[in-house]
C-alpha positions as CSV (number, residue, x, y, z in Angstrom):
1,M,86.2,24.5,367.1
2,N,84.7,21.1,366.2
3,G,83.5,20.7,369.8
4,N,81.2,23.7,369.3
5,T,79.1,22.1,366.5
6,P,76.1,19.9,367.2
7,Y,77.5,17.3,364.8
8,A,80.8,16.8,366.6
9,G,79.3,14.0,368.6
10,L,79.1,13.3,372.3
11,P,81.6,10.8,373.7
12,G,79.9,7.5,374.4
13,Q,76.5,8.8,373.2
14,T,76.6,10.1,369.6
15,N,79.1,9.5,366.9
16,A,80.6,12.4,365.1
17,G,78.5,13.4,362.1
18,Q,75.4,11.8,363.6
19,R,72.4,13.6,365.2
20,T,70.9,12.6,368.5
21,A,67.3,11.3,368.4
22,A,66.1,14.4,370.3
23,D,67.3,16.6,367.4
24,V,65.2,14.8,364.8
25,P,61.5,15.8,365.0
26,T,58.9,13.0,365.1
27,L,55.4,13.3,363.9
28,S,52.3,12.3,365.9
29,A,49.5,10.4,364.2
30,T,47.5,13.6,363.8
31,Q,50.5,15.4,362.2
32,K,51.1,12.5,359.8
33,R,47.5,12.5,358.7
34,L,47.5,16.3,358.2
35,L,50.8,16.1,356.3
36,H,49.6,13.3,354.0
37,R,46.4,15.3,353.4
38,D,48.3,18.5,352.5
39,V,50.6,16.6,350.2
40,S,47.7,15.0,348.4
41,R,46.2,18.5,348.0
42,I,49.5,19.7,346.3
43,A,49.4,16.7,343.9
44,N,45.7,17.3,343.1
45,R,46.2,21.0,342.5
46,T,49.2,20.2,340.2
47,R,46.9,17.7,338.2
48,E,44.4,20.6,337.8
49,F,47.1,22.6,336.0
50,L,48.1,19.8,333.6
51,P,46.5,17.6,331.0
52,D,45.8,14.0,331.9
53,E,48.9,12.7,330.1
54,Y,51.1,14.0,332.9
55,V,51.6,11.7,335.9
56,V,51.7,13.3,339.3
57,D,52.7,11.6,342.5
58,A,53.5,12.6,346.1
59,D,55.5,11.0,348.9
60,V,56.1,11.7,352.5
61,S,59.3,10.2,354.0
62,T,61.5,10.7,357.0
63,G,65.0,12.0,356.5
64,I,67.9,13.0,358.7
65,S,66.2,16.3,359.4
66,G,62.7,14.9,360.0
67,P,59.7,14.6,357.6
68,R,60.4,15.3,354.0
69,V,57.7,15.9,351.3
70,T,58.3,15.2,347.6
71,V,55.9,15.9,344.8
72,A,57.0,14.7,341.3
73,V,55.6,15.1,337.8
74,R,56.4,12.9,334.8
75,P,55.5,14.6,331.5
76,P,54.6,12.4,328.5
77,V,58.0,13.4,326.9
78,G,61.0,14.7,328.7
79,H,62.5,14.5,332.1
80,A,60.6,14.2,335.3
81,V,60.5,17.2,337.7
82,S,60.1,17.2,341.4
83,A,59.9,19.5,344.4
84,G,61.0,18.4,347.8
85,F,60.9,20.3,351.1
86,T,60.7,19.9,354.8
87,P,57.5,21.3,356.3
88,N,57.6,23.0,359.7
89,V,55.7,20.5,361.9
90,D,56.4,22.4,365.1
91,D,53.6,24.9,364.2
92,V,50.9,22.3,364.8
93,A,50.4,20.9,368.3
94,D,49.5,17.3,368.8
95,G,45.8,16.6,369.0
96,E,44.7,19.5,366.8
97,S,42.5,18.2,364.0
98,D,40.1,21.0,363.4
99,G,41.2,22.0,359.9
100,T,44.8,22.8,360.9
101,E,47.3,22.8,358.0
102,L,50.9,21.9,358.0
103,I,51.4,23.4,354.5
104,S,49.5,26.6,353.9
105,D,47.2,27.0,350.9
106,D,49.6,29.7,349.4
107,E,52.5,27.3,349.7
108,R,50.5,24.4,348.1
109,T,49.5,26.6,345.2
110,E,53.0,27.9,344.7
111,V,54.5,24.4,344.6
112,A,51.8,23.1,342.3
113,R,52.2,26.0,339.8
114,G,55.9,25.7,339.8
115,L,55.8,22.0,339.2
116,A,53.2,22.3,336.4
117,A,55.3,25.0,334.7
118,S,58.5,23.0,335.0
119,A,56.9,19.9,333.6
120,A,55.4,21.8,330.7
121,L,58.8,23.3,330.0
122,Q,60.5,19.9,330.1
123,M,58.0,18.6,327.5
124,K,58.4,21.7,325.3
125,Q,62.2,21.3,325.4
126,A,62.0,17.6,324.6
127,L,59.8,18.2,321.6
128,G,61.7,21.1,320.2
129,D,60.6,23.0,317.2
130,G,59.9,20.0,315.0
131,I,56.2,19.8,315.8
132,R,53.7,21.4,313.4
133,P,50.9,23.3,315.2
134,T,47.5,21.6,315.0
135,G,45.6,24.9,314.5
136,K,46.1,28.6,314.1
């Protein structure tokens, strides 16, 4: 049965457990630019939901399955939270630059809201109930 999997390797070409170069998607210059722009939009939208004390950063890297996007939030107190996913770059043909998006507006908003909520929860859990409210 191992010979039926794409990770069994091809004798003399690919070692077992490795992927062939043809299996890993590569990004064109246009797709890289669009992906970086969309990731920056996620980070900016996350910043809109949070006070200035929260640090938001985004990163685009290449993993074993192709491009990988990570957006992270460091609250002033508590653990950092992050969201990582692999966008579908096959939807955008090379050479398209007329407002095409690799990550849709709905997805960007969903990721930003989820990160902001998780970061706020991390801070609340770190502070606990020992803080007196400043106003009522």
